[in-house]
C-alpha positions in Angstrom: 87.0 115.1 50.8 86.4 115.0 47.1 86.5 111.2 47.1 83.9 111.0 49.8 81.7 113.3 47.7 82.2 111.2 44.7 81.3 108.0 46.6 78.2 109.6 48.0 77.2 110.8 44.6 77.9 107.3 43.1 75.8 105.5 45.9 72.9 107.9 45.3 73.0 107.3 41.6 73.2 103.5 42.1 70.3 103.4 44.5 68.0 105.6 42.6 68.4 104.3 39.1 66.9 100.6 39.4 63.8 101.6 41.2 61.7 101.8 37.9 60.2 105.1 38.7 61.7 106.6 35.4 60.5 103.9 32.9 57.0 103.0 32.1 56.6 99.3 31.4 53.2 99.6 29.6 52.4 100.9 26.1 50.8 104.2 25.6 48.2 102.7 23.2 45.1 101.9 25.3 44.4 98.6 23.4 48.0 97.3 23.6 48.2 98.3 27.3 44.9 96.5 28.1 46.3 93.3 26.4 49.5 93.6 28.5 47.6 94.1 31.7 45.4 91.0 30.9 48.5 88.8 30.2 50.1 90.1 33.5 47.1 89.3 35.5 46.7 85.9 33.9 50.3 85.1 34.8 49.6 86.1 38.4 46.5 84.0 38.6 48.4 80.9 37.4 51.2 81.3 39.9 48.9 80.5 42.8 48.3 76.9 41.3 51.9 76.5 40.6 52.7 77.4 44.3 50.1 75.1 45.7 51.4 72.2 43.5 55.1 72.8 44.7 54.2 72.8 48.4 51.6 69.9 47.9 48.8 72.0 49.3 46.4 70.7 46.5 46.6 67.1 48.1 44.1 65.9 50.8 45.4 66.5 54.3 46.2 63.5 56.5 45.4 65.4 59.5 41.7 65.5 58.9 39.4 63.2 60.9 37.9 61.8 57.7 40.3 59.6 55.9 40.3 59.7 52.1 41.5 56.2 51.0 39.9 55.8 47.7 38.3 52.5 48.5 34.6 51.5 48.2 32.8 51.9 51.5 
């Protein structure tokens, strides 16, 4: 019975600690916090371009009716 209670207590502690609810990741100084938020939003903005380049979404589609061949018409 004691082993079962210790296991449940350990599981609860393990599942609740890494949630990030306890720690604040931003500074309490408003100027520093604004800089941190700007850097984070810039990183999130740039990841869209990286994702599109990785999946080649920035290339012209070959399924369009107008072919883009780069030649002189």
